[in-house]
MARGUPA-45119 format. One line per field, with one value per residue (C-alpha): residue in one letter; x negated, y negated, z. Coordinates in nm, 4 decimals. Example, Ala and Ser with C-alpha at 12.3 -4.5 7.8 and 13.67 -1.06 7.14 Angstrom:
r	(a; s)
xx	(-1.2300; -1.3670)
yy	(0.4500; 0.1060)
zz	(0.7800; 0.7140)
! end
This chain:
r	(m; k; i; t; y; q; e; t; p; k; k; g; f; r; q; i; n; l; y; t; k; d; s; d; k; k; s; d; a; k; s; k; l; y; l; n; f; k; v; e; k; e; y; s; r; r; g; y; i; t; l; v; r; s; i; v; e; r; a; k; s; h; k; i; e; k; v; c; i; a; f; a; d; i; a; k; f; d; v; a; d; t; s; k; e; e; k; a; h; l; l; t; s; n; l; i; i; g; q; y; r; y; d; k; f; m; s; e; k; k; p; n; i; k; e; f; q; i; v; g; r; l; q; p; s; y; k; k; a; a; k; e; g; e; l; v; a; r; s; v; n; h; a; r; d; l; a; n; a; p; g; g; r; m; t; p; s; i; l; a; g; e; a; k; k; m; f; k; g; v; k; n; v; r; v; k; v; f; e; e; v; d; a; k; k; l; k; m; n; l; f; l; a; v; g; q; g; s; v; e; k; s; k; f; i; i; v; e; y; k; g; g; a; k; t; a; r; p; i; v; l; l; g; k; g; i; t; f; d; t; g; g; l; n; l; k; p; g; k; s; m; d; e; m; a; m; d; m; t; g; g; a; v; a; l; s; a; l; q; a; l; v; k; l; g; v; k; k; n; i; i; a; i; v; p; a; v; e; n; a; i; s; g; a; s; y; r; p; g; d; i; i; k; s; m; s; g; r; t; v; q; i; g; n; t; d; a; e; g; r; l; v; l; a; d; s; i; t; y; a; k; r; y; n; p; k; i; l; v; d; m; a; t; l; t; g; a; s; l; v; a; v; g; d; k; a; s; v; v; m; t; k; n; r; e; l; e; d; t; f; r; t; v; g; e; k; v; g; d; y; v; w; p; l; p; t; w; e; e; f; e; a; d; i; k; a; p; f; a; d; i; m; n; i; g; k; t; r; y; g; g; c; i; t; a; g; m; f; l; a; e; f; a; k; d; l; k; k; t; d; w; v; h; l; d; i; a; p; r; m; e; s; s; g; h; d; h; l; e; k; g; a; t; g; e; p; v; r; l; l; v; e; f; v; k; n; y; r)
xx	(-1.1921; -1.5142; -1.5605; -1.8356; -1.9632; -2.0904; -2.1860; -2.1011; -1.8442; -2.0640; -1.9244; -1.6516; -1.4376; -1.0948; -1.0760; -0.7022; -0.6843; -0.4088; -0.2044; 0.0939; 0.3360; 0.1528; -0.1774; -0.3982; -0.3224; -0.5631; -0.8407; -0.9251; -0.6249; -0.8797; -1.0952; -0.8440; -0.5164; -0.3024; -0.0409; 0.1966; 0.3384; 0.5957; 0.3357; 0.4844; 0.4139; 0.2711; 0.2701; 0.2994; 0.0501; 0.2830; 0.3434; -0.0117; -0.0098; 0.2155; 0.0458; -0.2689; -0.0924; 0.1173; -0.2343; -0.3558; 0.0144; -0.0179; -0.3395; -0.2505; 0.0625; -0.2187; -0.4260; -0.7005; -0.9803; -1.2445; -1.0743; -1.2542; -1.1462; -1.3101; -1.2433; -1.1658; -0.8372; -0.7310; -0.8379; -0.6371; -0.3421; -0.2298; -0.1536; -0.0076; -0.2813; -0.5195; -0.8885; -1.0724; -1.2868; -0.8873; -0.8067; -1.1107; -1.0148; -0.6722; -0.7945; -1.0058; -0.7757; -0.4569; -0.6523; -0.7576; -0.4443; -0.2541; -0.4777; -0.4325; -0.2247; -0.1620; -0.2873; -0.4255; -0.2519; -0.1744; -0.3049; -0.3326; -0.4542; -0.2712; -0.5385; -0.6526; -0.8244; -1.1957; -1.3488; -1.2162; -1.5115; -1.4995; -1.6933; -1.8889; -2.0768; -1.9288; -2.0333; -2.1871; -1.9301; -1.6532; -1.8223; -1.9000; -1.4932; -1.4113; -1.6565; -1.4687; -1.1139; -1.2437; -1.3833; -1.0325; -0.8703; -1.0182; -0.8874; -0.5906; -0.5798; -0.7364; -0.4244; -0.2153; -0.3991; -0.3461; 0.0180; 0.0835; -0.0428; 0.2654; 0.3058; 0.1724; -0.1382; -0.1252; -0.0992; -0.1973; -0.4792; -0.5790; -0.4995; -0.7486; -1.0043; -0.9550; -1.0073; -1.3376; -1.5109; -1.3713; -1.6046; -1.8989; -2.2390; -2.0774; -2.2631; -2.0697; -1.7699; -1.6242; -1.3491; -1.1922; -0.9043; -0.7148; -0.5276; -0.2234; -0.3591; -0.5038; -0.2001; -0.0208; -0.2778; -0.1913; 0.1573; 0.2268; 0.5567; 0.7407; 0.4489; 0.4612; 0.8412; 0.8549; 0.5692; 0.6608; 0.9354; 0.6012; 0.3911; 0.1264; -0.0328; -0.0235; -0.2762; -0.3810; -0.6602; -0.8582; -1.0956; -1.2875; -1.5516; -1.7184; -1.8442; -1.8064; -1.9571; -1.9273; -1.6918; -1.4844; -1.1196; -1.0289; -0.7683; -0.5180; -0.4316; -0.1362; 0.0195; 0.2985; 0.1799; 0.4545; 0.2990; 0.6507; 0.9828; 1.2539; 1.4836; 1.4594; 1.7961; 1.9488; 1.8334; 1.8614; 2.0056; 1.8347; 1.8120; 1.5997; 1.4141; 1.2099; 0.9690; 0.9191; 0.5551; 0.5408; 0.6460; 0.2689; 0.2234; 0.1527; -0.0977; -0.2447; -0.2417; -0.4512; -0.6786; -0.7636; -0.7441; -1.0051; -1.2309; -1.2136; -1.3000; -1.5525; -1.7417; -1.6655; -1.8626; -1.6484; -1.7741; -1.4709; -1.4080; -1.0819; -0.9144; -0.6955; -0.4758; -0.2596; -0.0056; 0.0145; 0.3160; 0.5338; 0.8287; 1.0044; 1.2911; 1.2783; 1.3931; 1.1534; 1.2515; 1.3349; 1.7260; 1.9428; 2.0562; 1.7067; 1.6078; 1.2246; 0.9653; 0.7376; 0.3605; 0.4642; 0.6917; 0.9966; 1.2748; 1.4559; 1.7627; 1.7407; 2.0240; 1.8663; 1.5738; 1.5359; 1.4536; 1.1396; 0.8611; 0.9094; 0.8847; 0.5366; 0.4903; 0.6029; 0.3339; 0.0504; 0.0935; 0.1034; -0.2658; -0.3751; -0.2875; -0.6238; -0.8116; -0.6889; -0.6389; -0.5631; -0.3332; -0.1621; -0.0338; 0.2090; 0.2616; 0.5625; 0.7968; 1.0725; 1.4084; 1.6226; 1.8312; 1.5212; 1.5922; 1.9225; 1.8057; 1.5489; 1.6139; 1.2726; 1.0646; 0.8836; 0.8420; 0.9945; 0.7854; 0.9027; 0.7489; 0.7881; 0.4904; 0.6576; 0.3264; 0.1932; 0.5565; 0.4752; 0.1079; 0.2113; 0.4548; 0.2033; -0.1201; 0.1765; 0.2056; -0.1062; -0.2099; 0.1289; 0.2314; 0.5339; 0.6771; 1.0514; 1.1295; 1.3730; 1.4438; 1.3315; 1.5917; 1.6746; 2.0632; 1.9178; 1.8066; 2.1624; 2.1804; 1.9553; 2.0293; 2.1271; 2.4150; 2.1901; 1.8293; 1.6074; 1.6625; 1.8021; 1.6367; 1.8875; 2.1425; 2.4808; 2.6379; 2.5024; 2.4529; 2.0932; 1.9313; 1.6207; 1.6364; 1.7171; 1.3899; 1.1656; 1.3474; 1.2568; 0.8901; 0.9520; 1.0498; 0.7018; 0.4829; 0.6251; 0.3445; 0.0712; 0.0854; -0.2119; -0.1721; 0.0228; 0.2295; 0.3764; 0.5512; 0.6119; 0.8329; 0.7139; 1.0204; 1.1161; 0.7346; 0.6641; 0.7148; 0.6989; 0.9616; 1.0534; 0.9541; 0.6294; 0.4304; 0.2514; 0.2916; 0.5406; 0.4458; 0.2841; 0.2074; -0.0506; 0.1259; 0.0206; -0.3573; -0.3836; -0.2159; -0.3804; -0.7597; -0.6913; -0.5514; -0.7974; -1.0995; -0.9180; -0.7836; -0.9292)
yy	(0.7128; 0.9268; 1.2136; 1.4178; 1.7688; 2.0766; 2.4006; 2.4989; 2.2980; 2.0422; 2.0341; 1.8339; 1.8934; 2.0654; 2.3220; 2.3499; 2.6960; 2.7452; 3.0500; 3.3085; 3.4531; 3.7977; 3.6560; 3.6980; 3.4091; 3.5292; 3.2737; 2.9917; 2.7616; 2.5146; 2.4827; 2.5417; 2.3891; 2.6269; 2.4882; 2.7043; 2.6198; 2.8366; 2.9863; 2.9624; 3.1621; 2.8212; 2.4966; 2.1551; 1.9206; 1.7097; 1.9837; 2.0367; 1.6253; 1.6457; 1.9908; 1.7697; 1.4715; 1.7389; 1.8088; 1.4511; 1.4144; 1.6549; 1.6005; 1.2760; 1.3218; 1.5530; 1.2491; 1.4383; 1.2274; 1.4564; 1.7623; 1.9869; 2.2535; 2.4941; 2.4212; 2.7564; 2.7566; 2.4410; 2.5647; 2.9386; 2.7832; 2.8074; 2.5134; 2.4842; 2.3720; 2.2377; 2.3062; 2.3810; 1.9925; 1.8510; 2.0238; 1.8964; 1.5129; 1.5554; 1.6789; 1.4013; 1.1130; 1.2305; 1.2668; 0.9377; 0.7633; 1.0303; 0.8370; 0.4871; 0.2975; -0.0819; -0.2070; -0.5338; -0.7128; -0.5058; -0.5715; -0.1638; 0.0058; 0.4216; 0.7060; 0.8155; 1.0141; 0.8899; 1.1584; 1.4614; 1.7528; 1.9062; 2.3022; 2.5556; 2.5710; 2.3419; 2.3528; 2.0049; 1.9666; 2.0111; 1.7346; 1.4818; 1.5319; 1.5056; 1.1886; 1.0255; 1.1287; 0.9342; 0.6029; 0.5783; 0.6652; 0.3512; 0.1271; 0.2404; 0.1445; -0.1900; -0.2489; -0.1359; -0.3931; -0.6879; -0.5695; -0.4785; -0.8477; -1.1283; -1.3798; -1.6434; -1.4766; -1.3707; -1.7264; -1.7640; -1.9568; -1.6459; -1.4059; -1.5905; -1.6186; -1.1751; -1.1365; -1.3003; -1.1386; -0.7769; -0.8144; -1.0802; -0.9981; -0.7003; -0.6835; -0.7250; -0.8988; -1.2723; -1.4281; -1.7099; -1.9165; -2.1318; -2.4403; -2.5727; -2.8333; -2.5921; -2.4025; -2.7440; -2.8102; -2.4448; -2.5287; -2.2435; -2.4122; -2.1001; -2.0118; -2.3161; -2.3740; -2.0521; -2.2107; -2.5656; -2.5579; -2.4329; -2.6141; -2.3775; -2.3913; -2.1856; -1.9653; -1.7565; -1.4930; -1.3268; -1.1032; -0.9992; -0.6743; -0.6054; -0.2544; -0.1275; -0.2717; -0.6316; -0.6206; -0.3143; -0.4548; -0.5090; -0.3161; -0.5913; -0.4981; -0.7469; -0.8033; -0.9708; -1.1629; -1.3186; -1.3996; -1.4286; -1.4305; -1.6369; -1.5721; -1.9862; -2.1793; -1.8346; -1.7183; -1.3818; -1.2162; -1.1942; -0.8486; -0.8477; -1.1116; -0.9406; -0.7245; -0.9631; -1.0121; -0.6948; -0.8693; -0.9260; -0.5271; -0.5414; -0.8138; -0.6297; -0.2869; -0.4475; -0.5818; -0.3039; -0.0551; -0.2314; -0.2211; 0.1964; 0.1419; -0.0630; 0.1491; 0.4569; 0.2758; 0.3159; 0.1957; -0.0079; -0.3478; -0.4397; -0.7244; -0.8033; -1.0946; -1.2055; -1.4893; -1.5855; -1.7788; -1.8146; -1.8743; -2.0700; -2.3611; -2.7316; -3.0058; -2.9342; -2.6232; -2.5076; -2.4052; -2.2079; -2.3362; -2.5257; -2.4475; -2.3984; -2.4204; -2.0941; -2.0483; -1.9177; -2.1942; -1.9395; -2.1044; -1.9688; -2.0452; -1.9518; -1.7635; -1.6666; -1.7810; -1.4591; -1.2744; -1.4772; -1.2398; -1.2078; -1.5365; -1.5553; -1.2230; -1.4027; -1.6575; -1.4358; -1.1870; -1.5034; -1.6015; -1.2401; -1.2475; -1.4650; -1.1577; -0.9225; -0.6497; -0.2698; -0.2180; -0.4394; -0.2522; -0.4690; -0.3609; -0.5351; -0.4901; -0.6147; -0.5511; -0.3931; -0.2048; 0.0349; 0.2144; 0.2460; 0.3961; 0.6667; 0.6667; 0.6080; 0.9021; 0.7220; 0.4545; 0.3183; 0.2926; 0.1588; 0.1004; 0.1278; 0.3831; 0.7494; 0.8537; 0.6445; 0.7206; 1.0279; 1.0571; 0.8073; 1.0920; 1.3499; 1.1020; 1.0282; 1.4091; 1.4777; 1.2498; 1.2290; 0.8317; 0.9369; 0.7282; 0.7983; 0.6468; 0.3807; 0.3040; -0.0284; 0.0274; -0.2931; -0.2874; -0.4202; -0.7241; -0.8752; -0.8716; -1.1103; -1.4089; -1.7258; -1.9774; -2.2268; -2.1353; -1.8617; -1.6269; -1.5651; -1.4642; -1.2125; -0.9967; -1.0840; -0.7701; -0.6553; -0.3194; -0.2328; -0.5020; -0.2666; -0.1966; -0.6147; -0.7639; -0.4901; -0.6049; -1.0108; -0.9021; -0.7274; -1.0310; -1.1821; -0.9035; -0.8834; -1.1429; -0.9162; -0.7779; -0.4629; -0.4328; -0.1404; -0.2700; -0.0753; -0.2012; -0.0654; -0.1714; 0.0055; -0.1807; 0.1867; 0.2872; -0.0457; 0.0645; 0.4591; 0.6765; 0.9917; 1.1971; 1.0512; 1.1367; 0.8417; 0.5782; 0.3014; -0.0016; -0.0474; 0.3084; 0.1357; 0.2990; 0.3563; 0.2177; 0.6239; 0.6349; 0.3474; 0.4364; 0.7544; 0.6687; 0.3756; 0.6336; 0.8503; 0.5789; 0.5666)
zz	(1.5870; 1.5000; 1.2769; 1.3432; 1.1768; 1.3674; 1.3385; 1.6822; 1.8886; 2.1613; 2.5031; 2.6370; 2.2995; 2.3536; 2.0623; 1.8174; 1.7547; 1.4639; 1.4600; 1.3681; 1.5904; 1.5401; 1.5821; 1.9037; 2.1558; 2.4410; 2.5385; 2.8200; 2.8413; 3.0339; 2.7379; 2.3803; 2.3227; 2.1391; 1.8408; 1.6619; 1.3035; 1.1139; 0.8549; 0.5585; 0.1857; 0.0121; 0.1947; -0.0323; -0.0272; 0.1910; 0.4341; 0.4337; 0.5300; 0.8047; 0.9411; 1.0009; 1.1470; 1.3595; 1.5384; 1.6010; 1.7473; 1.9937; 2.0813; 2.1488; 2.3122; 2.6394; 2.6221; 2.4726; 2.3916; 2.1974; 1.9487; 1.7565; 1.5212; 1.2721; 0.9049; 0.8325; 1.1002; 0.8966; 0.4844; 0.5434; 0.4974; 0.0926; -0.0349; -0.3858; -0.6538; -0.3538; -0.3498; -0.0359; -0.1247; -0.1629; 0.1798; 0.3318; 0.2063; 0.3342; 0.6469; 0.6981; 0.5489; 0.7397; 1.1131; 1.0569; 0.9027; 1.2176; 1.4784; 1.3804; 1.6592; 1.6100; 2.0132; 1.9103; 2.1665; 2.4214; 2.7675; 2.8614; 2.5824; 2.5368; 2.5321; 2.1893; 1.9959; 1.9775; 1.8226; 1.6401; 1.5445; 1.2693; 1.3026; 1.1070; 0.7696; 0.5333; 0.1854; 0.0618; -0.1798; 0.1021; 0.3184; 0.0502; 0.0113; 0.3387; 0.3691; 0.0877; 0.2636; 0.5861; 0.3664; 0.1880; 0.4858; 0.7220; 0.4110; 0.4558; 0.8002; 0.7462; 0.5305; 0.7955; 1.0302; 0.7908; 0.7367; 1.1327; 1.2136; 1.3242; 1.1083; 1.2373; 1.3333; 0.9054; 0.7377; 0.3556; 0.4847; 0.7244; 0.4609; 0.2571; 0.5055; 0.5358; 0.1721; 0.1653; 0.5008; 0.3219; 0.0353; 0.2237; 0.0837; -0.1687; -0.4712; -0.8114; -0.6334; -0.6353; -0.4116; -0.5412; -0.3673; -0.5508; -0.3184; -0.4496; -0.6270; -0.8298; -0.8887; -0.9413; -1.2797; -1.3763; -1.3875; -1.1470; -1.0056; -0.9105; -0.7052; -0.5548; -0.5249; -0.2750; -0.0376; -0.0481; 0.3003; 0.5127; 0.6877; 0.5605; 0.2431; 0.0148; -0.1475; -0.4857; -0.3739; -0.6863; -0.5878; -0.9246; -0.8969; -1.2102; -1.1232; -1.5362; -1.8971; -1.9221; -2.2514; -2.0462; -1.9719; -1.6240; -1.4328; -1.2263; -0.9302; -0.8166; -0.4748; -0.3097; 0.0002; 0.1425; 0.4725; 0.6308; 0.4836; 0.6456; 0.3242; 0.3145; 0.2871; 0.1567; 0.5626; 0.6381; 0.9567; 1.2513; 1.2471; 0.8401; 0.9609; 1.2314; 1.0399; 0.7393; 0.8783; 0.6466; 0.4202; 0.2600; 0.2518; -0.0804; -0.0799; 0.1754; -0.0093; -0.3622; -0.1115; 0.0225; -0.2154; -0.3982; -0.0870; -0.1252; -0.4517; -0.4198; -0.1386; -0.3669; -0.6246; -0.9108; -1.2244; -1.3354; -1.3518; -1.1035; -1.0362; -0.7001; -0.7259; -0.4099; -0.4164; -0.0460; 0.0528; 0.3533; 0.2155; 0.4993; 0.5934; 0.5695; 0.4419; 0.1265; 0.0653; -0.3139; -0.3003; -0.4657; -0.7862; -0.8349; -1.1842; -1.2152; -1.5224; -1.4349; -1.5704; -1.8728; -2.0006; -1.8926; -1.7288; -1.4082; -1.1920; -0.8581; -0.7669; -0.4080; -0.2204; -0.0849; -0.3852; -0.4011; -0.4048; -0.7757; -0.8530; -0.7049; -0.8958; -1.1870; -1.2417; -1.0916; -1.4091; -1.6191; -1.4827; -1.4884; -1.9056; -1.8844; -1.8038; -2.0807; -1.8460; -2.0278; -1.7248; -1.4335; -1.1686; -0.9365; -0.5897; -0.3503; -0.0719; -0.3709; -0.2404; 0.0145; -0.2692; -0.3601; 0.0244; -0.1149; -0.4365; -0.2950; 0.0921; 0.2773; 0.1674; -0.1704; -0.3629; -0.6380; -0.9698; -1.2852; -1.6005; -1.9739; -2.0554; -1.9955; -1.9562; -1.7056; -1.4730; -1.5195; -1.4200; -1.1237; -0.9292; -1.0267; -0.8438; -0.5600; -0.5210; -0.4821; -0.2389; -0.0131; -0.1295; -0.3139; -0.5782; -0.8092; -1.0942; -1.1891; -1.5778; -1.7521; -2.0178; -2.2492; -2.1437; -1.8048; -1.9659; -1.9888; -1.6514; -1.5332; -1.8166; -1.6414; -1.7520; -1.7700; -1.7838; -1.9592; -1.6481; -1.2970; -1.0237; -0.9395; -1.1122; -1.1860; -0.9915; -0.6499; -0.8060; -0.9339; -0.7002; -0.7048; -1.1292; -1.1941; -0.9450; -1.1725; -1.4975; -1.4055; -1.4107; -1.6880; -1.8621; -1.7833; -1.8445; -2.2166; -2.3118; -2.1856; -2.5453; -2.5374; -2.1323; -2.0062; -1.6471; -1.3821; -1.1048; -0.7638; -0.5253; -0.1591; 0.0246; 0.1595; 0.2642; 0.4011; 0.7598; 0.9169; 0.9808; 1.2339; 0.9114; 0.8908; 1.2140; 1.2163; 1.5101; 1.4584; 1.2189; 0.8563; 0.6251; 0.4473; 0.1542; -0.1565; -0.1215; -0.1771; -0.4836; -0.6391; -0.5410; -0.6965; -1.0136; -1.0530; -1.0394; -1.2498; -1.5160; -1.8953)
! end
């Protein structure tokens, strides 16, 4: 969808008016589409986001391809602690996110909005913010394209190719892809074990962006890239498997967030790491009960082959140590237990740094990618002790599965002595729900959260 900016509406566009119950609604019905929204004294940011997406929803339901709205109309709503610039950013970003539909394989495509016109004299700062909102939203939608692709159309090799395409010819960016032979030399045995049952070769994807000073320590964005997850020998039930092409959402988010940050010209050194693996079944699959030596030297007893994401992330955290990062943020559709813990409206955040925990919550509420904290108390470390190895890849009980998964990663993050570590379990936000006012499929969260956080991180 194209967004254009005009002082007065162009011909051929349907205009949207927002009004209160007491407002005058008289107008030419052929040229205007009226939307009635309950007026609150003050909107939350999430409420404002829902308002914008509802506009898109209504326009699509009327099969309108060209829509215009006066910025003054949408900006008049009182949104708590939100400037006009921020409203402009939220407006354009959610117009684009709301308009998105994954219809790549549809022989007949439904009508969709082709152009959205924002009318009025926008101050330069408003327009700049709106353009930034567009840019970030397009990266969100790129993450959705990657995550929505069927498992056979988004293998580790294809994902590695997509990473190269995304950054081809981009200044200060280098893409490296390690093959299985390279991972073997590095002793990434956990990473290799998960993929050994698949005919698809595992790929370890690294994208290095040098936008800051040479000596500045980088920010590492680590995304789980399980391109399809059968559960391995601990096979998932059929209904739990049909959406597991989206299990690489963390990797899609890491690449797309970096893409946005590069396009914004953020002056920081940032590295995206995506361990891309297919967790499949064959005679070569790793087994429950196997004991595997990780890249860090710790031994891991396999309690369940469907707890595979934490294994590939563990070796990735150890690999990231060589960069001496200032902060490492991992994001993964890691556990179904996270939905039990927080529902489907927020991702889980876990970190031992309380200030960072608060920052992620605040930034999440600012952009609409909500996160909610779970504890990392040392008492939970006992829950992942193994009888025959250093640690187990599942907890000792069925309780607190989201926490024990995070504590497994924390065990490897200990080696990052002077590095802050933040874990985001994004399984609750992997795909849209009715309250999102989005089309079915991947949400692309938390691209916006990561972009906003990295931009302002010191």
